[in-house]
N, C-alpha and C positions, 0 to 999 in steps of 0.2 A: 367463503363468508355469507351467510346472509343477511339481507338488506333490506331494511323498511322503507321504501322511497316515500318520501315527503317532500312534495314539489309547493316549495315555498318561492314564488316569483317574487325580485325583487327590482324595483325600477328605477334606475339610478340613470338619467339621461335616456339613450337606449340598452344598456346594458341588462339583458334577463339571468338570473343566477339560479340553477338547480338546486338544492343542496340533497344529500342522500344520507342518511343514517343508518347504521349497522342494528340488526335486530340484536337483542342481549336476551341470552340466556340466563333465567332465574338466577345461576352461581355468578354470573360475572357483570351483574348490576352495581354501580357505585354505591356508596352507603348509604348516600343521601338520597338514593331511588325510592324508597318504600318503608314506610312506618304499620306496622299490624300491630293494635293492641285487642287481645283478649279480655272483654269481661268475665271475673269468674267469681268465686266465694271458695272460704275455707272447706267448705261442705263437701266441695267436688272434689279436693285436690288428689285424694285416693282412686278417683276413677276417672272422670273428663280431662281434669288435667295432664294425670297420667297418659290418657289414649292420645293427648295429643300430642305430650312430648317424644310418643314411641312411632309416632306417625309424620306428620307434615311439620312440625314443627324442626325436625331437622332440616328440611328444607334450607330455611333462612330462619337460624339461628341469634343471627346477630339483630334482628330487626323484627323482633316479636316480642311483645311485651305482656305478661300477666297484670291487670287493673284486679287486685282482691281488696278482702277486708281485714283479714290476719296473716301475719309474717309464720314462718315456715324454711326453718333450714334445708330441709333434703329438696324441697322442689325448687326452692332459689337456688340451691346450688347445680341441680338437672338442669334449671334454666340459665344458666349461666348470671345469676345475679339480675335477671328478668323480670321476679316478682316483686310488682310493686304493692305492697300494704296500703292501706288509706285508713282513715278513721270513719268511711262509711258503715253501715249495717251490714247484717248478711243475710236479711231475710230479701225476700220476692216482692217489693212493694216499690211505689212512687219514689219515694224519698231517698230509699237506697240506691234505686237502679241510676236515679237522676244523679245523684252523688257519686256515683263510679264515673258516668260520663263526661261529668264533666272532668273526673279526675284523667280520662282518656283523651280529653280535650287540649288537659295543661301537657301529656304525654306530647302530642302532637305539634303543639308551636314550641315546646325546647328541642327537639328532636329536627323540626322545621326538613319535615323530607318534599319532596316531589312531589308524591302521594299519600294519602294516609289512610288508614282502613282501619273500621272496627269489628269484629266480630264477636261473637257469643263462643260459650264454652262447648255447647251442645254443636256447632260448624264444625265439619271438615272443611279444608280450604286445598283448591288445587294452585297451587302456587306458581306453576308452570302458563296454567292459563290466566294467572290474575296478572302476571307479571306481560305476557303477550295483549292481553286488554288496555292494560295501562300506557305502555310504550304507544301504542298508536294514537295518543291525544298527547296537545300540549298541555302540561300541567301548568303551565304560567296563568291559561284561561279556566275561568270557572267551570269547573263539571264536579258534579255530584250523582255519583252512582247507585245504584241499589236495586231494590224487587218492593215492588207494593205487596203488601198486605191483602187488603179488601180495595175490590174493583172500583166503588163508589167514592166519591172524594168527602170526609169529614168538614163541616160546616162548623168554624172557629173564629168569632170574633167579624162575622161577615167576610170570611175568607173559604175557601174552597182549598182544602191539606191535602193531595194524595202523597202520602209522607211512605217514608222507606222503614222496612220492618227490621228491627238490628235483628231479627232471626235469619235474616237472609246475609244481611252484612252488607257496608257499604264504604263507597270510600270518596275521599272529597281531593282537588286538588292544588296546590300550594297556591293559584290565585284566589281559590276562595280560603283557605288559611288564614293569607296573607292581608286577607280583607277583614276576617272576625276575630284577629290575634289579640286586637285590644278589647273587645268585647268579654272576649274567652276571661282575659286577667282580668277583669272588674266585675265578673259575676254572674254578666248579662243572660245567660243560658241558663243560669239558676232561677235568674228572675221570670225567663219565659216559662219554665216550667213548675214554676211552683203556683206563679199568678195564676194561669192558664189550667192547673193540676192534669197536667199532660206528663206520662211515664216518658221514660228517657230517650226513644228513637222517634217519637209524634212531638215531642219537643224540639229535637234536634232538625226535623223537616221545617218545624212552622218556625223554628230560629232562621234556618237559613231562607226560607221561599217569603215568609211575610216579611220578613225585616229587612234581606238583600236582595230579591228575586231572582234566586239561586234554585231554581226548580228542579226535582229529579229528573237524573235521566235514566230511564229503565233499561236492564238487562236482565235480559233470558235467562244467563249462564247464572244468577244468584237464585237459591234453590233454600226455601225454609220449610220446617214441619207443618205449616199452614197449607202448603199446596198436595192435593192429595186429590187430583186429578189428570193425572200423567204419567206414564211412565218415561224412566230416561235411559235409553238405549246406550247410549256412550261416555258413561260419567265423567273419562279422560276427556270430554271437549266441553264441560261444565267448571263452572268457578268456585261454586260454594253447595253443600248440603246439610244438612238437618240429621241429626240420628235418625229420629222416629221417619225419615223417609223410606227406609229399608224393613222396621223390623217387625211389630207385634199386629196379631191378630183383629184387632179393631180399625184398622184403617188398609188403605190398599199398596199394596207391594210395589214400590216402584223401579227398585234395581234388583237382579239376579244375582246372587252371589252365587260363581262357580266352586265345585268342590276342592278345587284347590286354592281359593281363599278363602276355607272356613277356618276359623282358628278357635282351639278351645277358650273359655272365659273371656269372651269379645261380644260382651251385654249390648253395647253400644255400636256393635259393626263398624268400628272404626279401624280398626286392623284390617277386615276384610276391606275395605272400601280403599283403603290406602294400596291393598294389591292389588285390587283388582284395576287401579286407575295405573298403578306403576307397569302391570303387566301389560294392558292396553297399550300404553305407550311406547314401550319395549319392541310390540309388536309392529308396530306403523313404523318406527326405524327402520326395523330389519327389512321391511316390503320395498 
């Protein structure tokens, strides 16, 4: 068994204790280790949601929830009843996005996992690498992981905000979740968003850093469609991607898909990426 060595030195008189914890695979983590919410809309059930259900959702189906606007019997069944319809709108506007983010936070507090992560429905998530990252940190401490979408901070209410883009995904520890739980219950995230007219991801970063002094810790392995300046040679070493990382001719290609991972009717390249990540991981294990 592989072990992750966490050196926790406890001083009691003259006794020093060094603890070692086993490294967990994604399929052996306890149920309360991780909750993932995916923000989506009924417009994307037959496209993006299907892609997720056919690929990375299968890695951790008991821990992934879809936050949406309308119910759908077929998608609900395929997701193991993990489709959560809300009264939020289905448009890509601030009020609808913030409403769904609030519902995601409510799911986080209800599940009360050691780690809680948000992703969009155009994300591919490398579950193995996500779990590998999270288990190297103490979830009882306040951690906020993600990726900035802009280099320079935004100036909001005399405050410089360097926010995590929702398009790359972000995660919070239980240390943060337990601190903000009451404010989530009383709708204070919504107040922050609507009072300052901020979109969902920007409002959440502002909510954490301005109110609690929980700044973003940048993790390079998170990727959104906003990144266009570099290539990704080893996608199996990354945590998240956006569909637009790979496709059309209007932007720089970031991931090269080999012929053996090209599938018909794979417009968003989700199955191709899943194939590539799994194949690279398999080859590494064989070496």
